[in-house]
C-alpha positions in Angstrom: -72.8 -3.9 -61.0 -69.6 -1.9 -61.1 -67.1 -3.9 -59.1 -66.3 -1.1 -56.0 -62.2 -0.9 -54.9 -62.7 -1.9 -51.6 -59.9 0.6 -49.7 -58.0 -0.1 -45.9 -60.2 1.5 -43.5 -57.5 3.9 -40.9 -57.3 2.3 -38.3 -55.9 -0.8 -39.6 -53.7 1.1 -42.1 -52.2 3.0 -39.0 -51.5 -0.5 -37.3 -49.7 -1.8 -40.1 -47.2 1.2 -40.8 -46.6 0.6 -36.8 -45.8 -3.3 -37.5 -43.7 -2.4 -40.1 -42.0 0.7 -38.1 -41.7 -1.9 -35.6 -39.9 -4.7 -37.6 -37.7 -1.9 -39.1 -36.5 -0.6 -36.2 -35.9 -3.9 -34.6 -34.1 -5.7 -37.6 -32.2 -1.9 -37.8 -31.3 -3.1 -33.9 -30.4 -6.4 -34.5 -28.4 -4.9 -37.2 -26.3 -2.6 -35.0 -25.8 -4.9 -32.5 -24.3 -7.5 -35.3 -22.3 -4.6 -36.3 -20.8 -4.2 -33.1 -20.5 -7.7 -32.1 -18.4 -7.2 -35.4 -16.4 -4.4 -34.1 -15.5 -5.9 -31.2 -14.0 -8.8 -32.7 -11.9 -6.5 -35.1 -10.7 -5.0 -32.2 -9.7 -7.9 -30.9 -7.9 -9.4 -33.8 -6.7 -6.4 -35.7 -3.2 -4.8 -34.9 -4.0 -1.2 -35.2 -8.4 -1.4 -34.1 -6.7 -3.4 -30.7 -4.3 -0.4 -30.6 -6.8 2.1 -30.9 -9.3 0.5 -28.5 -6.9 0.5 -26.1 -6.3 4.1 -25.8 -10.0 4.4 -25.8 -10.1 2.9 -22.7 -7.4 5.4 -21.4 -9.0 8.4 -22.8 -12.2 7.3 -20.5 -10.0 6.3 -17.3 -11.4 2.8 -17.7 -8.3 1.3 -15.6 -9.9 -1.7 -13.7 -9.7 -4.6 -17.2 -6.0 -3.1 -17.4 -5.2 -2.8 -14.7 -5.7 -6.8 -13.9 -4.1 -7.6 -17.3 -1.2 -5.8 -15.8 -1.4 -7.8 -12.5 -1.7 -10.7 -13.5 1.2 -10.8 -16.3 3.5 -9.1 -14.2 2.7 -9.9 -10.9 2.4 -6.6 -10.0 1.6 -6.2 -6.4 0.6 -2.6 -6.3 -2.5 -1.4 -5.6 -5.5 -0.4 -8.5 -5.6 2.8 -7.6 -1.7 3.4 -7.8 -1.7 1.7 -11.4 -4.9 4.5 -12.0 -2.8 7.3 -10.6 0.6 6.0 -12.7 -1.7 6.3 -15.6 -2.9 9.1 -15.5 0.3 10.9 -14.7 1.9 9.0 -18.0 -1.9 10.1 -20.5 -1.8 13.8 -18.8 -1.6 15.6 -21.3 -2.3 13.2 -24.6 -4.7 14.8 -27.4 -6.6 11.4 -27.7 -8.0 12.9 -30.8 -4.3 13.4 -32.8 -2.6 9.7 -32.4 0.2 7.7 -34.5 1.8 4.4 -33.7 4.6 3.7 -35.0 6.2 0.4 -34.5 10.1 0.5 -32.4 11.8 -2.5 -34.4 10.6 -1.8 -38.0 13.0 -4.5 -39.1 10.8 -7.3 -36.2 8.5 -9.2 -38.4 5.6 -8.9 -38.5 2.8 -6.9 -35.8 4.4 -7.9 -32.2 6.2 -6.0 -30.7 6.9 -2.2 -29.0 4.6 0.8 -30.6 6.1 4.5 -29.5 2.5 6.4 -29.7 2.8 10.2 -30.9 0.4 12.8 -29.6 0.9 16.7 -31.5 5.1 15.2 -32.4 5.1 13.8 -29.6 6.2 10.5 -28.1 4.0 10.0 -24.8 4.2 6.6 -24.3 5.7 2.7 -25.3 3.0 0.3 -25.8 3.8 -3.1 -26.2 1.6 -5.7 -28.9 1.2 -9.3 -28.9 -0.9 -12.1 -29.3 -2.4 -14.4 -27.3 -5.2 -16.8 -28.0 -5.9 -14.8 -31.5 -6.5 -12.1 -29.6 -3.9 -9.1 -29.4 -2.9 -7.7 -26.0 -2.1 -3.8 -25.5 -0.4 -2.5 -22.5 2.2 -0.1 -21.7 5.2 -0.2 -20.8 6.5 1.5 -17.7 9.9 1.2 -17.3 9.5 0.0 -12.9 6.0 -0.5 -11.5 7.3 1.0 -8.1 10.6 1.3 -6.5 9.0 1.1 -2.2 10.2 -2.3 -0.8 9.0 -3.8 2.3 10.0 -6.2 4.9 7.1 -7.9 6.7 7.6 -10.4 9.7 4.6 -12.3 9.7 3.4 -16.0 12.6 4.2 -18.6 10.5 -0.1 -19.5 10.5 -0.7 -16.0 9.4 -2.3 -15.4 5.4 -0.4 -12.0 4.6 -2.1 -10.0 1.8 -1.2 -6.6 0.1 -3.1 -4.2 -1.3 -5.7 -7.5 -1.2 -2.9 -10.1 -2.7 -2.2 -12.6 -0.9 1.6 -13.9 -0.7 2.9 -16.6 -1.7 6.2 -18.7 -0.6 7.6 -16.8 -3.6 7.7 -13.8 -1.2 9.0 -15.8 1.3 12.2 -14.0 2.2 13.4 -15.7 5.4 11.5 -18.6 7.4 11.9 -19.4 11.7 14.1 -16.0 12.3 14.2 -13.7 14.4 11.3 -10.9 14.7 11.9 -7.4 13.5 14.8 -5.8 15.9 14.8 -9.1 17.9 17.2 -10.2 15.8 19.2 -7.0 17.1 19.5 -8.8 20.2 21.7 -11.7 19.8 21.7 -12.7 23.6 17.9 -13.3 23.6 17.9 -17.4 22.7 14.3 -17.2 23.4 13.4 -14.3 20.6 10.1 -15.0 18.5 10.4 -16.1 15.5 8.4 -15.4 12.3 8.2 -15.7 8.8 9.4 -13.0 6.7 7.9 -11.7 3.0 10.3 -8.8 1.6 7.7 -7.1 -1.2 9.1 -4.9 -4.1 8.3 -2.8 -6.6 5.6 -0.7 -5.1 4.0 2.7 -5.9 3.2 3.7 -2.6 3.2 2.2 0.4 1.0 -0.7 0.4 -2.2 -2.2 2.6 -1.1 -4.5 4.8 -3.9 -7.2 6.1 -3.9 -10.8 8.0 -6.8 -11.9 8.4 -6.7 -12.8 12.8 -4.1 -10.3 13.1 -3.2 -6.6 13.5 -0.8 -5.0 10.9 1.8 -2.5 12.5 4.3 -0.4 10.6 7.5 0.0 11.8 9.0 3.4 12.7 12.6 2.9 11.9 12.1 0.4 8.8 10.5 -0.2 6.3 9.1 -3.2 7.9 5.1 -4.2 8.6 5.1 -6.8 12.0 2.0 -9.2 12.0 0.6 -10.0 15.6 -1.7 -10.5 17.9 -3.6 -7.1 19.6 -3.1 -7.9 23.2 -5.3 -7.6 25.7 -6.2 -8.4 29.6 -2.9 -8.5 32.1 -0.4 -8.6 28.7 -2.3 -5.0 27.7 -1.9 -3.2 30.6 1.4 -4.6 32.1 2.7 -3.2 28.4 0.7 -0.3 29.1 2.3 1.0 32.4 5.6 -0.4 30.8 5.9 1.4 28.0 4.5 5.1 29.8 7.3 4.2 32.5 9.9 4.1 29.9 8.8 7.0 27.9 9.4 8.9 31.3 12.2 7.3 32.3 13.9 8.4 28.8 12.7 12.0 28.9 13.4 12.5 32.2 17.0 11.8 31.4 17.2 13.0 28.2 16.7 16.6 30.1 19.1 15.7 33.3 15.4 14.9 35.7 16.5 12.0 35.8 18.7 9.2 36.3 20.4 6.7 34.9 20.1 3.8 36.9 16.2 4.4 36.9 16.7 4.1 33.3 19.1 0.9 32.9 17.0 -0.6 34.8 13.4 -0.7 32.3 15.6 -2.5 30.2 16.9 -5.8 29.9 20.7 -6.3 30.5 23.2 -6.4 27.9 20.3 -5.5 25.2 21.4 -2.5 22.4 19.8 0.4 23.9 20.4 0.1 27.3 24.5 0.1 26.1 23.9 2.9 23.8 22.5 5.1 26.8 25.5 4.8 28.9 27.3 7.0 27.1 24.4 9.6 26.0 25.2 13.2 27.0 22.2 15.0 29.3 24.1 18.0 30.7 23.4 20.2 28.0 20.4 20.7 28.7 19.4 24.7 30.0 19.2 25.1 33.4 14.9 25.2 34.6 12.7 24.9 36.7 11.1 21.7 36.5 9.0 19.3 34.5 5.6 17.7 33.0 5.6 14.9 31.1 1.6 14.2 30.2 -1.0 12.9 27.9 0.9 9.4 27.2 -1.2 7.2 24.7 -0.1 3.9 24.2 -0.9 2.8 20.5 -0.8 -0.4 17.9 0.4 -2.4 20.7 0.6 -5.9 19.7 2.1 -9.1 21.0 5.0 -11.2 18.8 5.2 -14.6 20.6 3.6 -14.6 24.0 5.7 -12.8 25.8 6.9 -10.3 23.1 5.3 -6.8 22.4 5.6 -4.1 19.9 4.1 -0.9 20.9 4.9 2.7 20.1 3.7 5.8 23.0 3.7 9.0 22.1 3.2 12.4 25.2 3.7 15.9 25.8 6.5 16.9 27.4 7.0 20.0 28.9 10.3 21.7 30.1 9.7 24.7 32.6 11.4 27.8 32.7 10.8 31.4 34.5 13.9 33.0 32.3 13.2 31.9 28.6 10.2 30.7 29.1 8.0 26.5 29.4 9.0 24.6 26.0 6.4 21.9 24.9 7.2 18.8 23.1 5.3 16.8 21.3 7.3 12.9 21.6 6.4 9.9 20.0 8.7 6.4 21.4 8.5 2.4 20.0 9.4 0.4 22.3 9.8 -3.0 22.1 9.4 -5.2 25.4 10.1 -8.9 25.9 9.3 -10.5 29.4 11.9 -11.9 31.8 11.7 -13.8 35.2 8.4 -12.2 35.3 8.4 -8.8 34.2 8.3 -7.0 31.2 11.5 -5.1 29.9 12.6 -3.1 26.8 15.1 -4.3 24.2 15.0 -1.2 22.1 14.1 2.4 21.8 13.0 4.2 18.7 12.7 8.1 18.7 9.9 9.1 16.1 8.2 12.0 16.7 6.1 12.2 13.7 4.2 9.6 15.6 2.6 12.1 18.0 -0.2 13.9 15.9 0.4 17.4 17.3 3.0 17.9 15.5 1.7 18.1 11.8 
């Protein structure tokens, strides 16, 4: 008998082809993953590749890892948003398809050092290249991480954070010192005391937080106060006193109130009470009357048991049949202390920018 060659059924053949394709594709994916892993390792161990990989992150504006590296190395308290803004400014006009790297000190041995980054023949930045644990690290050299500085006056037990970063003892400027403007009031032996922090080299005004406390920006100095939000009878008395003081100051300035009424609200010997006595309030044009309206106390916090810092905004209208009515949108910061059972002011700062009606 003649033997017949046995063919592979069509369905089986297709199944085998499919299986082969799966194996080939799977193998290719495995090879690709291995290549990517090798490339990643290469970028970490080869200087030039590390520089290129860094610039690829810049091109994609992938800044989170770079910010963490920058913050860890420098101890900067600037926020990631500030860092990203700075990086975008540095690399805003870079052609990432035309980059070259030139070592600044060509005589230095090895690869570590600073490199100029050139785009279109122009230097756009300087990169620092260094080796850490067999891995090359790259970082943009900034002339300064920022030039803004602030003081923070906080209770000794407050855990203060700047842009989410806890402040350690390295940032303590002074301990157990009179808070804020209280340190200018020399006659008070019972001034509230704080731990004073100093932070610097910030790119913009920071976010200050402290769990369980309220943080308020000073209206005069680059200073933040950390204190408890005023509440209950203290809040009520503080708001009432601040409103009365604000009206008395405004009325005195336009010649509609007496000096005795005004100074009666201030603690004897305080800096403001002394200065107000020399203020000339005879200059304002004659008018028919005044209106004190829309008073609102903001950011009222306690600094110790017997001391308050707060802000007040209000509208003050001078009425005149001759010149027409004129409305001033005013803002004051007032510092209060409790003396013999009543609240007295020890300082007042005029800052009309506090009133949003001026915007």
